[in-house]
Each structure stands twice: as C-alpha cells, then as structure tokens.
C-alpha positions as CSV (number, residue, x, y, z in Angstrom):
1,M,3.8,-129.6,38.6
2,I,1.3,-128.1,36.1
3,N,0.9,-131.5,34.4
4,I,0.0,-133.1,37.7
5,V,-2.6,-130.4,38.4
6,N,-4.1,-130.8,34.9
7,E,-4.5,-134.5,35.2
8,W,-6.0,-134.2,38.6
9,Y,-8.4,-131.6,37.4
10,E,-9.6,-133.7,34.4
11,T,-10.0,-136.8,36.6
12,K,-12.0,-134.8,39.2
13,K,-14.7,-133.9,36.7
14,N,-15.4,-137.6,36.2
15,V,-16.0,-138.4,39.8
16,D,-19.6,-137.2,40.6
17,E,-19.7,-138.7,44.0
18,M,-17.1,-136.1,45.3
19,V,-20.0,-133.7,46.1
20,H,-20.9,-135.7,49.3
21,W,-17.6,-137.5,50.1
22,E,-19.3,-140.7,51.1
23,K,-17.0,-143.6,52.0
24,P,-17.6,-145.6,48.8
25,A,-16.9,-142.5,46.7
26,L,-13.9,-141.7,48.8
27,K,-12.4,-145.2,48.1
28,K,-13.2,-144.9,44.4
29,W,-11.4,-141.5,44.4
30,E,-8.4,-142.9,46.2
31,S,-8.1,-145.7,43.7
32,T,-8.4,-143.3,40.8
33,V,-5.8,-140.9,42.2
34,S,-3.4,-143.8,43.1
35,K,-3.4,-144.9,39.5
36,L,-2.6,-141.4,38.3
37,F,0.0,-140.6,41.0
38,P,1.5,-143.8,42.4
39,Q,3.3,-143.1,45.8
40,K,2.3,-139.5,45.4
41,A,-1.2,-139.3,46.9
42,K,-3.1,-140.4,49.9
43,I,-6.5,-139.8,51.4
44,L,-6.6,-138.3,54.9
45,D,-9.5,-138.4,57.4
46,V,-8.6,-135.2,59.4
47,G,-11.1,-136.2,62.1
48,C,-12.4,-132.6,62.8
49,G,-16.2,-132.1,62.4
50,L,-18.9,-133.9,60.6
51,G,-18.0,-135.5,57.3
52,R,-14.8,-133.6,56.9
53,E,-12.5,-135.6,54.6
54,A,-9.4,-134.0,53.0
55,F,-7.6,-135.0,49.8
56,V,-3.9,-134.2,49.8
57,L,-1.3,-134.5,47.1
58,S,2.2,-134.3,48.4
59,D,3.4,-132.4,45.3
60,M,0.6,-129.8,45.6
61,D,0.3,-126.7,47.8
62,F,-3.4,-126.8,48.4
63,T,-6.1,-128.9,50.2
64,V,-9.7,-129.5,49.2
65,T,-12.2,-130.6,51.8
66,G,-15.6,-132.2,51.7
67,I,-17.5,-130.1,49.2
68,D,-17.6,-129.8,45.5
69,I,-15.7,-126.9,43.8
70,S,-16.7,-125.3,40.5
71,H,-14.6,-125.6,37.4
72,E,-13.9,-121.8,37.5
73,V,-12.5,-122.1,41.0
74,L,-10.4,-125.0,40.1
75,N,-9.0,-123.1,37.1
76,Q,-7.9,-120.4,39.6
77,V,-6.3,-123.0,41.9
78,K,-4.5,-124.5,38.9
79,T,-3.1,-121.1,38.0
80,L,-1.9,-120.3,41.5
81,S,-0.6,-123.8,42.2
82,S,1.6,-123.5,39.1
83,Q,3.2,-120.5,40.7
84,K,5.9,-121.6,43.1
85,G,5.4,-120.3,46.6
86,Y,1.6,-120.3,46.9
87,N,-0.2,-122.3,49.5
88,I,-4.0,-122.4,49.5
89,T,-6.2,-124.2,52.0
90,F,-10.0,-124.3,52.0
91,D,-12.1,-126.0,54.8
92,W,-15.8,-126.4,55.1
93,Y,-17.4,-127.8,58.2
94,K,-20.8,-128.6,59.6
95,K,-21.4,-129.7,63.1
96,R,-24.6,-130.8,64.7
97,T,-24.9,-130.5,68.5
98,Y,-27.8,-132.2,70.3
99,D,-28.9,-132.9,73.9
100,I,-27.9,-129.3,74.9
101,L,-27.9,-128.8,78.7
102,R,-30.6,-126.3,79.4
103,E,-33.3,-125.4,81.8
104,A,-36.6,-127.1,81.1
105,Q,-39.5,-125.0,80.0
106,S,-42.4,-124.9,82.6
107,N,-45.4,-122.9,83.5
108,S,-44.9,-120.1,86.1
109,L,-47.8,-121.7,88.0
110,L,-45.4,-124.5,89.0
111,G,-43.9,-122.3,91.7
112,L,-40.6,-124.0,91.4
113,K,-37.5,-123.5,89.3
114,A,-37.5,-125.9,86.4
115,P,-34.7,-128.6,86.4
116,Y,-31.9,-128.7,83.9
117,I,-32.3,-131.3,81.1
118,N,-30.6,-132.4,78.0
119,A,-32.7,-131.1,75.1
120,G,-32.3,-129.0,72.0
121,E,-30.2,-129.1,68.9
122,M,-28.1,-126.6,67.0
123,V,-26.0,-126.6,63.8
124,N,-22.7,-124.8,63.3
125,K,-21.3,-124.5,59.8
126,G,-18.8,-122.3,58.1
127,I,-15.8,-122.0,55.9
128,E,-12.1,-121.3,56.6
129,V,-9.8,-120.1,53.9
130,S,-6.1,-119.4,54.1
131,L,-3.7,-118.1,51.4
132,A,0.0,-117.9,51.9
133,Y,2.9,-116.9,49.7
134,N,6.7,-117.3,50.2
135,G,9.1,-115.4,48.0
136,Y,12.8,-114.8,47.5
137,I,14.5,-112.1,45.4
138,Q,17.5,-113.4,43.5
139,E,18.7,-110.2,41.8
140,G,18.5,-106.5,41.9
141,V,18.8,-104.0,44.7
142,F,17.1,-106.3,47.2
143,K,18.9,-109.4,46.2
144,G,18.7,-112.0,49.0
145,L,15.4,-110.6,50.4
146,S,13.2,-113.5,51.8
147,Y,9.6,-112.7,52.5
148,N,6.2,-114.3,53.2
149,A,2.6,-113.2,53.6
150,G,-0.5,-115.0,54.7
151,V,-4.2,-114.3,55.2
152,F,-6.7,-116.4,57.1
153,F,-10.5,-115.9,56.7
154,D,-13.2,-117.5,58.8
155,R,-17.0,-117.2,58.5
156,T,-19.2,-119.2,60.9
157,R,-23.0,-119.5,61.0
158,N,-25.1,-120.9,63.8
159,E,-28.8,-122.0,63.9
160,L,-30.9,-123.4,66.7
161,T,-32.8,-126.2,65.0
162,K,-34.7,-127.7,67.9
163,Y,-35.7,-126.0,71.1
164,G,-39.4,-126.0,71.7
165,T,-41.4,-122.9,72.6
166,D,-39.7,-119.6,72.0
167,Y,-37.9,-118.4,75.2
168,I,-37.2,-114.7,75.8
169,D,-34.6,-113.8,78.5
170,S,-35.4,-110.2,79.1
171,S,-32.8,-109.9,81.8
172,K,-30.1,-110.5,79.2
173,G,-31.8,-109.2,76.1
174,L,-31.7,-112.6,74.4
175,I,-34.1,-114.9,72.6
176,Y,-34.0,-118.7,72.0
177,K,-36.0,-119.5,68.9
178,E,-35.8,-122.2,66.3
179,G,-34.4,-120.9,63.0
180,L,-32.3,-118.2,64.7
181,P,-28.7,-118.2,66.0
182,Y,-28.4,-119.4,69.5
183,E,-28.9,-116.6,72.0
184,S,-29.9,-114.0,69.4
185,Y,-30.2,-110.3,70.6
186,Y,-33.8,-109.4,71.2
187,G,-35.0,-105.9,72.2
188,Y,-36.2,-102.5,71.1
189,E,-35.2,-100.2,68.3
190,A,-33.9,-96.9,69.7
191,I,-34.4,-94.0,67.4
192,G,-32.7,-91.2,69.3
193,I,-33.1,-89.0,72.3
194,F,-36.2,-86.9,73.1
195,K,-35.3,-83.3,72.3
196,D,-38.0,-81.4,74.2
197,E,-41.5,-81.6,75.6
198,A,-43.1,-81.2,72.2
199,D,-41.1,-84.2,70.9
200,V,-42.4,-86.3,73.9
201,A,-46.0,-85.2,73.4
202,N,-46.0,-86.0,69.6
203,S,-44.4,-89.4,69.9
204,P,-45.9,-92.8,70.8
205,K,-46.4,-93.3,74.5
206,Q,-43.3,-95.0,76.0
207,F,-44.7,-97.8,78.3
208,N,-46.0,-96.3,81.5
209,D,-42.8,-94.3,82.0
210,K,-42.6,-90.7,83.1
211,T,-40.8,-89.7,80.0
212,L,-38.8,-86.5,80.0
213,P,-36.8,-84.7,77.4
214,G,-33.4,-86.3,77.2
215,D,-34.7,-89.9,77.7
216,I,-34.2,-92.6,75.1
217,K,-36.9,-92.8,72.4
218,Y,-38.0,-96.3,71.3
219,A,-39.8,-97.0,68.0
220,D,-43.4,-98.2,67.8
221,I,-43.1,-101.1,65.3
222,S,-46.0,-103.4,66.4
223,G,-48.9,-104.0,68.7
224,P,-51.2,-106.8,69.8
225,N,-52.5,-107.1,66.3
226,G,-49.1,-107.0,64.6
227,V,-49.4,-103.3,63.5
228,P,-48.2,-100.1,65.3
229,D,-50.7,-99.0,67.9
230,G,-49.3,-95.7,69.2
231,V,-47.8,-97.4,72.3
232,V,-44.3,-98.7,72.9
233,D,-44.5,-101.9,75.0
234,E,-43.3,-105.5,74.9
235,N,-45.0,-106.1,71.5
236,D,-42.4,-103.7,70.0
237,R,-39.4,-106.0,70.6
238,K,-37.7,-107.6,67.7
239,V,-34.6,-109.7,66.8
240,L,-31.5,-107.4,66.6
241,D,-28.6,-108.2,64.3
242,G,-25.0,-108.4,65.2
243,R,-24.8,-111.4,67.5
244,L,-22.4,-113.2,65.2
245,P,-19.7,-111.5,63.2
246,D,-19.8,-111.4,59.4
247,F,-16.2,-112.9,59.4
248,E,-13.0,-113.0,61.3
249,Y,-9.5,-112.7,59.8
250,T,-5.8,-112.8,60.5
251,V,-2.9,-111.3,58.5
252,N,0.8,-112.3,58.8
253,L,3.8,-110.7,57.2
254,A,7.5,-111.4,57.5
255,A,10.7,-110.5,55.8
256,S,14.5,-110.9,56.3
257,W,17.4,-109.3,54.5
258,K,21.1,-108.8,55.2
259,G,20.7,-109.6,58.9
260,F,17.5,-107.6,59.4
261,D,14.2,-109.3,60.1
262,L,10.7,-108.0,60.4
263,S,7.5,-109.8,61.3
264,L,4.0,-108.7,62.2
265,M,0.6,-110.3,63.0
266,G,-2.8,-108.6,63.0
267,Q,-6.3,-109.9,63.7
268,G,-9.7,-108.5,63.1
269,V,-13.4,-109.1,63.4
270,Q,-16.0,-107.6,61.1
271,G,-19.8,-107.0,61.5
272,V,-20.3,-107.9,65.2
273,K,-22.1,-105.9,67.9
274,H,-21.6,-105.9,71.7
275,Y,-23.8,-104.6,74.5
276,A,-22.1,-102.0,76.7
277,S,-24.2,-100.0,79.2
278,G,-22.8,-100.6,82.7
279,W,-19.6,-99.6,84.4
280,G,-17.7,-97.2,82.3
281,L,-20.7,-95.6,80.5
282,R,-23.3,-95.1,83.3
283,P,-22.5,-91.9,85.2
284,F,-21.6,-92.4,88.9
285,Y,-22.4,-96.1,88.8
286,Q,-20.9,-97.8,91.8
287,G,-19.1,-94.6,92.6
288,S,-17.4,-94.3,89.2
289,P,-16.8,-90.9,87.8
290,I,-18.6,-89.5,84.7
291,S,-16.5,-89.5,81.6
292,Q,-15.6,-86.4,79.7
293,D,-17.2,-87.9,76.6
294,Y,-20.5,-88.1,78.4
295,I,-20.2,-84.6,79.8
296,D,-19.5,-83.2,76.3
297,N,-22.3,-85.1,74.6
298,M,-25.2,-85.6,77.1
299,W,-28.6,-84.0,76.7
300,T,-29.2,-80.5,78.2
301,E,-31.8,-77.8,77.4
302,E,-29.1,-76.1,75.4
303,H,-27.8,-79.2,73.7
304,T,-30.9,-81.2,72.5
305,D,-29.2,-83.0,69.6
306,A,-27.4,-85.3,72.1
307,K,-25.5,-88.5,71.9
308,Y,-26.2,-89.5,75.6
309,P,-29.4,-89.2,77.8
310,R,-29.8,-86.5,80.3
311,L,-27.8,-86.8,83.4
312,Y,-29.1,-89.0,86.2
313,F,-27.3,-90.3,89.3
314,A,-26.1,-93.9,88.9
315,D,-29.3,-95.5,87.4
316,L,-29.8,-93.6,84.2
317,G,-33.3,-92.6,85.4
318,G,-34.4,-96.2,85.9
319,A,-35.7,-98.8,83.5
320,K,-36.8,-96.3,80.8
321,N,-33.1,-95.8,79.8
322,Q,-31.8,-99.2,80.6
323,R,-34.0,-101.4,78.4
324,E,-32.4,-103.9,76.0
325,S,-32.2,-101.9,72.7
326,T,-30.1,-100.9,69.8
327,Y,-29.0,-97.8,71.7
328,W,-26.7,-99.9,73.9
329,L,-25.5,-102.2,71.0
330,Y,-22.2,-100.9,69.6
331,N,-20.3,-101.7,66.5
332,A,-17.5,-104.0,67.8
333,S,-15.7,-104.5,64.6
334,Y,-11.9,-104.0,65.0
335,F,-8.5,-104.7,63.6
336,R,-5.6,-105.0,66.1
337,L,-1.9,-105.2,65.4
338,K,-1.2,-108.0,67.9
339,N,2.6,-108.2,67.4
340,L,5.4,-106.4,65.6
341,T,9.0,-107.6,65.9
342,F,12.0,-106.0,64.3
343,G,15.5,-107.4,64.8
344,Y,19.1,-107.3,63.5
345,T,21.6,-110.1,63.6
346,L,25.3,-109.2,63.5
347,P,27.3,-110.8,60.8
348,K,28.9,-114.1,61.8
349,A,32.2,-112.9,60.6
350,L,32.2,-110.4,63.5
351,T,30.7,-112.5,66.2
352,S,32.8,-115.6,65.5
353,K,35.9,-113.6,66.6
354,A,34.4,-113.4,70.1
355,K,33.3,-117.1,69.9
356,I,29.7,-116.1,69.6
357,E,27.6,-118.2,67.4
358,R,24.7,-115.7,67.0
359,L,24.0,-112.2,68.4
360,R,20.7,-110.5,67.6
361,F,19.2,-107.3,68.9
362,Y,15.4,-106.9,68.6
363,F,12.4,-104.7,69.4
364,S,9.0,-106.3,70.0
365,G,5.6,-104.8,70.6
366,D,2.2,-106.4,71.5
367,N,-1.2,-104.7,71.0
368,L,0.4,-101.6,69.5
369,L,-2.5,-100.4,67.4
370,T,-6.3,-100.9,67.4
371,F,-8.7,-99.6,64.8
372,T,-12.3,-99.7,66.0
373,K,-15.5,-97.6,66.5
374,F,-16.2,-99.2,69.9
375,P,-16.7,-96.7,72.7
376,Q,-13.6,-95.1,74.2
377,G,-12.3,-97.1,77.2
378,G,-13.8,-100.4,76.0
379,D,-12.1,-103.3,74.4
380,P,-14.1,-105.2,71.7
381,E,-11.8,-108.2,72.1
382,R,-12.7,-108.5,75.8
383,N,-16.4,-107.7,75.5
384,Y,-17.1,-110.6,73.0
385,N,-19.8,-112.4,75.0
386,S,-21.9,-109.5,76.0
387,T,-25.6,-109.3,77.1
388,K,-27.9,-106.6,78.4
389,G,-26.2,-104.6,81.2
390,T,-22.6,-105.7,80.4
391,R,-20.0,-103.2,81.5
392,L,-17.9,-101.3,79.1
393,V,-14.7,-101.2,81.0
394,Y,-12.7,-104.4,81.8
395,Y,-9.1,-104.8,82.7
396,P,-7.5,-103.7,79.4
397,Q,-5.3,-105.7,77.1
398,N,-1.7,-104.9,78.0
399,R,0.4,-103.0,75.5
400,I,3.8,-104.4,75.8
401,I,7.0,-102.9,74.4
402,S,10.3,-104.7,74.9
403,F,13.9,-104.7,73.7
404,G,16.1,-107.7,73.9
405,V,19.2,-109.5,73.0
406,N,19.5,-113.1,71.7
407,L,22.9,-114.5,72.5
408,E,24.1,-118.0,71.4
409,F,27.5,-119.5,72.0
C-alpha cells in the first residue's frame, strides 16, 4: 500500500497540468497512472459542479478532486493512507449561476410593478472534507470491539457577480449588491437600550422618532457626506455579517461489542446569524403572552441596564424598535445530537433454541440535546432563512424517544 502511494506521489509532482484538470491534462494523467498501476486506476467524471473531476485509485482510501494539493498535505495523506482503516475525501467546487429570475429594476415614476426577467449572475464555491476511521480491537479487555468514527466539514461561499444597480429591500433588511453574498443582511448597528432621559438627550437624534428611555439606541456611523452627522437615518445602514455560516459539520460515532451496539450522529452550524423579532419575542403580538424572560429583563425605571426594550402593547412602540438592526440578529450557531441508538442482541446460542434467528432490544432517541445561544423557545435549525420580522417560534423539532424489539425468524 505505502509503495503505491509513494509512486503516485512522485508521479503527481511531474504533472503540472493537474492544477486546472483540463481534459488534455486529464488524459495525460490517466495514461501516466495506467502505466504505473495497470488495472488498478481509473479516471472518473463525477458530474457534480463545474470542472469537478475526481481521480480514484481502487487500492487507496482517499479521493482528490480538481485542485492542486501542496506537497506537505500529500505527505500527511500518505501517512494516513498507510494506516489501515482511514478514509479521507476532499472536494472543491465552484458553480456559476446566470439568468437568475428576478424583478427588473425600474424607476418609481413608472407607476407599475416591474416585470420579472432572467438577469444576474452569482458564484458559489466551497470545500467539503470528510475523515473516517474504522477500527477493531484484537486483544485485551475489549477484544472484539469494532468501532468507527467520522467527521464531515463543509464551508461554502457565495458572491453576487452581476446584478446592476444596488437594490435595498428595507422590508426584509436585505441588500443585493455585486461583490457581496446574495441577499446580504443590511441594517443599523444597535448599541443598546436608552437608560434614561439624559442618555436620550446626549445621544445622536434617532430619526424623527419620539425616543423614550427604554427604546433601542442606534449608532450614528455615517451621513450624507460619509461621516457621522449627529443624526441617525438611512445613511447609517451598513452590511451586517452572519448571513452565511462559517462552516457546517457532522459527527458520526458507532461501536459494537459482545452483542451491544451504540451509534450516534450529531450535526452543527457555526458562525451564522438569524433574525427573530416577531411572534415569540414581541409582547402580546397577535394575542400571544409575554414571556417570563422578557418580564425579567425588560427596561423599567428601576432596571435601566436592560436586555429588552420597555414594555409596549403588541407593536414594540412602532418602527423605532422594529427597524432592521443587529439588535434582532441572534447568534444561531448550534450543535444538535440528532440521533442516539443503543441496542443489545441476545446470543444466537440462546435464540436458536426458540428457532429465532435474531432478537435485539434497543433504545433510540432523536433530537435529544441541543447546544445553542439562540433565544429560548426558538430553533436555529428551523429559522435558517430568516429576514426582518421573522418570528422566533415555529412548530418545534420533535424530540422522539422510543424502545423497540427486532425479531427475525
């Protein structure tokens, strides 16, 4: 195994065209590999995404897709591949989408709603990495223990490359602008809650609002001339981060020993933010009750260092506390134990007496644990495509606990 990897590694260094995986280079590579490993290698076109070709050796436990890899990385791959049980996969992709169906841009003087047209381009690119290991203990206290572990990592980036004039959708708190991710968050920077009348008087004027202590305070970051002007208005909006996650990941673990079996799967998202300001957070909205968390942490004259604005009925005091801003953008990173299964299979020596081929008892649980800083009552997994005004509370993910029997004759 290690000899094959070494020969492949040395040969790869002499094939400069591998960087781009163009068809002529791919044929040359196929010819080179075939000479080294007759009836052992083949080139696959996996047919997923732009320019995504994969080179696979039947005797190797890894896949390399259409990008160049440094010698240092290859050294690590060689080392892991020489260890029986490892499986490494690395994918890189880049996808260009054009003729996006969108509403045409028009002047408001037109007096009509603009038609939908096919225009605009975007690029999605990213990497996917998976690492898996299978093991078996052949001696010692845990002799016969079979186990495996796997991790999957995905990082995706999006860019709007052709759109036309910048378009701001204030109703959703989004901006469409070339060079930014599609539907980027766009709004105001909230810097707290006004503590008292003196705080209101000594702060930049907040639009033409009747600002009261206990209302949300927005930062004055710009003006008509591009510098702070002592007034918070539409010139103080900016692109807000968190529309796309830093990465997503999945973890799988499993083991079996002397009839016992255990498996679990967890998934997570890191570095993403979601809007949540409607039903579930807004007091008395559509007849909903006020939460205990809001009661304990809202602004009052005795509690000025507050988490939530002062109490209003249903509308949070109007637009002044409902504007698209960082105040209503929450950290939606999470890790969730999606499934845990534990079982025991009776020895066949016992079950065969009753003419039973296999008898297994098991426990299974779905959505047992979630670790997140998302507001209580919300589910970051359900709130994934949020915009301004999105509700916090949706029908929750069911937590399912079950016990069962597998019986085979």
